N, C-alpha and C positions, 0 to 999 in steps of 0.2 A: 785383169782389166786395167789397161794404162790410161792415165789421165793426162790430157794436154796441159800446157803451160798456163793457159787462160783459166781453166777450171782449178789448177793447183793454186793459183793466186786467189781466186774467188773463194776457194775452200776455207782459207784462213778466215775470212770475213763470216762465212757461213758457220764455221765452227763456233766463233764467238757468240753469234746470235743464237745458236741452238743451245748454248749453255744455260739460257734463262729457263729452259725446261729440263735441265739436268743438274740437279744439285750435286756439285763436285767441289772437291777442295782445290783443284788446279786443273788447267789445261794449258799446254804450251806447245809451240811448234819450233823447229829449228830455224825456218824461214832464212836459211843462210844462202840460197842460190839467186843469181840474177837471171837466170834463163830456165830452160827446161830441165827437170830432174829425172833421174832414171826410174824412180818409183817413189810412192808416198806409203809410208808405214805408221800405223797407229798401235799404241801399246796401252793396256789398261793394267794398272798395278794391282797387286795382291793386298790382302790385309796388311796394314802397317806402313804401306806406301814407300816412296822414295825417301832414303835418308835411314833405312833400317840397318844399314851396314852389314847386310847379309843378302837374303834371297832377291828382294827388289832392287837393290842397288846393283847386284850382278846382272839382273835383266836390263837395267838402265845402261850399264857399261857395254853390253852388246849392241843396243840400240845406238848409243853414242859413236861407237866404232864404225858402225854401218853408215851413219851419217858423214862421218869424216872420210872414210875410205872408199865407200861406194856411191857417193853423191846422191843419197836419197834424202827426201824431206821427212822429218819425223815429227810425231805429235805423241803426247801421252796424257793420261787422265788419271786421277787418283779418287776413286769412288769414295763417298763418305760411308755408305752402308751397302748391305747385300742387294738391296732393291735397285741400286744404281749400276750394278755389274752389266746386266743385259743392255740397259739403256745406253751405257757408254760404248759397248760393242756395236750396237745397232746405229749409234750416231756416226761413228766411224765408217761403218759399211754403207750407210746412206749417202755419205759424201764421196763415195767412189774410191776409196783408198784401195791400193794394190794388195796390201797384206794387213791384216788386223790380228793382234796377238794379245791373248789373255794370260796373265801370269798367275798360275796356281791352280790346284786341282779343283777348287771351288767354283772355277770358270767353266768347267766341263759342259754341263747341260746348257748353260747360257750360250756357249760357243756353238753348240749343236743347233740349238733353236735359231740363233741368228744366221748361221751358215746356210741352213735350209731356205731361209728367206732371201738370202743373197748369194745364189749359186755361182755367180761369176766373180766373187770376191774370194781371195785366198784368206784362209784363217789358220792360226797355230795356237796351241795351248800348251803351256808348260806345265808338267805333271798331270796331263790329261788322263782322265779316267773314262774310257769308252762306256757307252750304254750297251744294252744287249744286242743291238743291231750294228755296233761298231760305229766308227766315225763317218760323217758325211764325206763324200768324194773330195771336197774342197777344204777338209780340215786335216792339218798335220798335228798329231799327237807327239809332243816332245816329252819323253820319259827318261828317267836315269836309273842307273843301278846303284843307287844310294847304299845299298848294303855293303858293296865293295869298299867304298870309302870308309864307311863306319867300321868296317871289318879291320882296316888299317889303324884307325885311331883307337879301336878297342884293343888291338895288340899293344899300341903304345900305353894305354891306360894300364894293362895287366903288368907290363914290364916296369912302369914307373911307380906303381902303388906299393907303398910301405906297409899298409894295413891289410892288403889282400881283400879290400872292400872298395867297389868303385860303384858310381851312380850313373843313371841315365834320366833325364828329364824330357819328356816329349810334349808337345803343345796339344793339338787336338788329337784325340785317340781315333785313329782310323788306319786302314791298311797301308797308306803311304808311310806314315811316321812309324809304324810297325816295322817297316823294312829297315829304318835306321837302327831301331832297337836290336832287332834280330841279328843284323850284321855286327853290331857293336858287341853283343854277348858272344857271338861266335869268335871274334877276334880276341876278346878278353881270355876266353878259355883256351884259345890256341897258344897264347903266350904265358898264360898263369892258370892252369887247370884248377887250382885250389881257390882261386878268387871268387867272391860272391858279387853278383850284380844286383843293385837294387834300382828298381824301375818305377816311375811314376809319371803321370800325365797331368796337364793343367786343367783339362776339361774336355768337353764332347762337342763344342761348337767352334767356329772360326775364331771367336773371341779369345780362345786359349792361346793364340799366337800373339797376343798383345796384352799380357798380364804379368808385368815384372814382379809385382807383389807376390802373386801366387808362385812364380819361378823361384823366388828367394825363399819362400816358406818350404817348398819342396826340397830345395837344395839343403836347407838347415836340417830337415828331417833325415835326409840321407847322410849327412855329415855326422849327425847324432847317432846314426846306426853304425859308423865307422868309415864311411866313404871318404877317401882322400883325393879321387879324381872323379870329376863329374863331366859327362858329356850331354849337351843339350841339342835337341831338334825342335825348337819351339819358337822360332822368330824373335820378335821383340821381348818375348817372355824370358828369353835367354840373359837378357841383361841383368835380371833379378838373380838368375843362377850365378852369374859372375860375381855379383855383389856379395851373395851368400858365401861363395868359395873364398873371395877376397878377405872377407871379415874373419873367417875361420882359418885363413892361411893354408888353404889346401888348393889343388890344381884343378883347372877347367879346361874343357875342350870346346872350341867354337864349331860352327857348321855353316855350310854353303859358300862362305867366303872366308878369307883370312881375317879373323877377328881379334888379332893380337892387340890392336890399337884401343879396343873398348876397355881392356884391363891388362896392361902390359905385365904387371907382376903376378898375374894369376892364370892367363891363357897360355898354355904351353904348346898347343898346336890347334888346328882346325881341320875339319874334314872339307875339302873344297869340291864343290859341285859347280861346274862351270856353265851355268845357266847362259852366261855371256856368249860362250862359244856356240851353244845350241841356237840361240836367237841369231846371231850373226850369219851362221851357216844357212839357217832357213831364209833370212832376208836374201842372201847370195843367190840361192836356188831360185827365189821368186823373180829377181831381176834378170837372171840368166835363162828364164823360160824352163827351168827344171824342177819347179815345184812339184811335190807329189803328196797326195793325202795319204792317210793311214798312220801307223804307229812308227815312231823313229826312236830308237833307244841309244843311250850314250853311257859309256862306262870307262873303266881304267884304260882299256886298249885304244879308246878314242881320244884319250888326253883330256877327257871332260870330267873325270873323277879321280881325286888324289887326296893327299893331306899335306899340310905345311911341314917341310922337313929340311929346308935349306935357309941360310941367312939368320940374320938376328932374331927373327920371330920364331925360330925353331932352337934358339940357343939353350933352352933347358933340357933338350933331348940329348942324351948321351950318344956318342958315335956308335956303341955297341947296340943300343936300342934301335937305331936307324938301320944298321946292317941286318938286324934280325927281322925287322919289319920289311926291308927290301926283299929279303928271301920269301916271305909270305906273300908279298906283291907279285913276285915272279911266279910263285906257284899258282896264283890266280890267272896271270897272263898265259901260262902254259897249260892251263886247264887241269892241273893236279888238285886244285881246290875249288870247289863250287860254293860260293857264300850263300846261305839260305837268306830268303826274303821274308820269311814268316816263322 
C-alpha cells in the first residue's frame, strides 16, 4: 500500500501524537525528503535497542542504507518492555506504512497478529519463528543460517586455543541460540577434535540478552574450567563476557557484527550476521513491487554470514588459521559439509 506525499507528511504529526498512548524510549523519522518518497518503512528494535553494537545496530544500518540509497522515509521505535512490541507494530501499520519490520524472534507472534489485522501492509520479521499455520501471506520471515558462521568461528577457536578448552555463552536458551552453539561446537571439533566446549546460558527469558553481569559470571566460570577462547551469542550480555575475558587475559569472539571495538585487546574475531543485508534487500523488494511473504533464509552463499578475517580487526588470527578455516568454508559452499543446527 503506497502512501501519497500529503499523508506522508501528516504521518509524522500523527506519529508524535500517538506516542502519548505508547510508552517508548524513542521514536524518530528520517524526514529527509522535500517531495514524494518511494515508500515509508517502520522498524521496531529488539531487546537492547539501538546502540548495542551488534544485532540492533546491524538492523539500523540496513534501514539507514535504504533511506540513503532508495529514497525511502524511515521511522523506528524502541519498546520499553514486551507489552510495547505489538503496540509499536500496530502504530506503524495504522499509519499506512508500506513495510513494518520487527527485529528479533520475540516479535514473531506479535507480527502475525498485527499482519492479520492489516492485510494490505507488508511486514517482515528478523529471526522469525513461524507458528503452526506458517506466516500470514503478507509476512516475510527473515532467517539466517547462524550455525554456518558459528562453525567458522568455532574452527578459529579450536585452532587458537592453547588449553584445548573453549567456551560458549548464550543469552536466552531457545532453539535459535542453540543454532549458534551447535555450529560452534561442530567447528571446534572440526579443527580440534580433542577440544572441550563449555556451554552456558544467561537465562530463559528475553532479559537474558541484557545482563552483562551474568555474562561476566558465566565467562569467569568457563575460564576457571580452562577455557581460553569464549564465543558469545547473547546480545548486550556479551559485554560482560568480554570483560571477564579481558580481566583473565583470554580471547573472546563477538557475534552478529564486528565487535572488535568493544574490547580491542580481547576480541580476536566476530561471527558476522548481515541483518543489514536482509533488511535492505527486503525494503528493495517492497519498493520494486516484488515483496513476497513466506520464509527467506540467508547464509554463507548469500554473503549474509561470515566471520571477521581481514584487516586490523583480525590481526590476531594467524594466516595458517585463516587458510584452514577458508578450506572449511569452501567445504560448506560446495556441500561437502553440512553444519548441524541443533
